[in-house]
Structures are given as C-alpha cells and as structure tokens.
C-alpha positions in Angstrom: 35.5 5.6 -26.7 36.3 2.7 -29.0 35.4 -0.8 -27.9 38.1 -3.4 -28.5 37.6 -7.1 -28.8 38.6 -7.9 -25.3 35.9 -5.4 -23.8 33.3 -6.7 -26.3 34.2 -10.3 -25.1 33.8 -9.0 -21.4 30.3 -7.5 -22.2 29.0 -10.4 -24.0 30.0 -13.0 -21.5 28.7 -10.9 -18.7 25.3 -10.2 -20.4 25.0 -14.0 -21.1 25.5 -14.8 -17.4 22.9 -12.2 -16.5 20.4 -13.8 -18.9 20.8 -17.2 -17.4 20.0 -15.7 -14.1 16.9 -13.9 -15.6 15.8 -16.9 -17.3 16.2 -18.8 -14.0 13.9 -16.2 -12.3 11.4 -16.5 -15.0 11.5 -20.3 -14.6 11.0 -20.2 -11.0 8.2 -17.6 -11.2 6.2 -19.8 -13.7 6.9 -22.9 -11.9 5.8 -21.7 -8.4 2.8 -19.5 -9.6 0.7 -18.0 -6.8 0.6 -15.2 -4.4 3.1 -16.4 -2.0 6.2 -18.5 -2.7 6.2 -22.0 -1.3 9.1 -23.6 0.7 10.3 -25.3 -2.5 10.2 -22.2 -4.4 12.3 -20.4 -1.9 15.0 -23.1 -1.8 15.1 -22.8 -5.6 15.5 -19.1 -5.4 18.4 -19.5 -2.8 19.8 -22.0 -5.0 19.6 -19.9 -8.3 21.1 -16.9 -6.3 24.0 -19.1 -5.1 24.7 -20.5 -8.7 24.6 -16.9 -9.9 27.2 -15.8 -7.6 29.4 -18.9 -8.5 28.8 -18.3 -12.1 29.9 -14.7 -11.9 32.9 -15.8 -10.0 33.7 -18.5 -12.9 33.1 -15.9 -15.5 35.6 -13.5 -13.7 38.3 -16.2 -13.6 37.6 -17.1 -17.3 38.1 -13.5 -18.4 41.2 -12.8 -16.1 42.8 -15.9 -17.4 41.8 -15.3 -21.1 43.3 -11.7 -20.5 46.6 -13.0 -19.1 46.8 -15.5 -22.0 46.6 -12.6 -24.6 49.2 -10.6 -22.9 
C-alpha cells in the first residue's frame, strides 16, 4: 500500500493532536503529584478530555475541508 500525500497529512495531523493530549496528561500528572488526584486535578483532567474531543472534531473538519478543496 502506497501512502499518498493526503493520507500522510491525515496521519501527521492526527498524531500531533494525540501528542498534545499525551503532553497534557503528563503535565497534569506532574502538577498534581501524589497517590490520589485532588479535586482541581480531576477538573483539569475532565477539561483536558473535553478539549481533546473538541480538538479531534476540529481536526476532522480541517481534514474534510482540505480534502474537498483538493477535489
């Protein structure tokens, strides 16, 4: 299977979005160090998950519009 430019762009954009999510998880883990997650950490984690879902929706829209523009 040959990877064309469009598929390569989709892979890179998706991996970058996932890397942002992982960096956020690491940041929350470092900031709220301990055996239990305090209330502020839980709110930060829910915010990160919400942001990730919105980010992936925006990435999907970007890739759809970009694909339509090329066609």
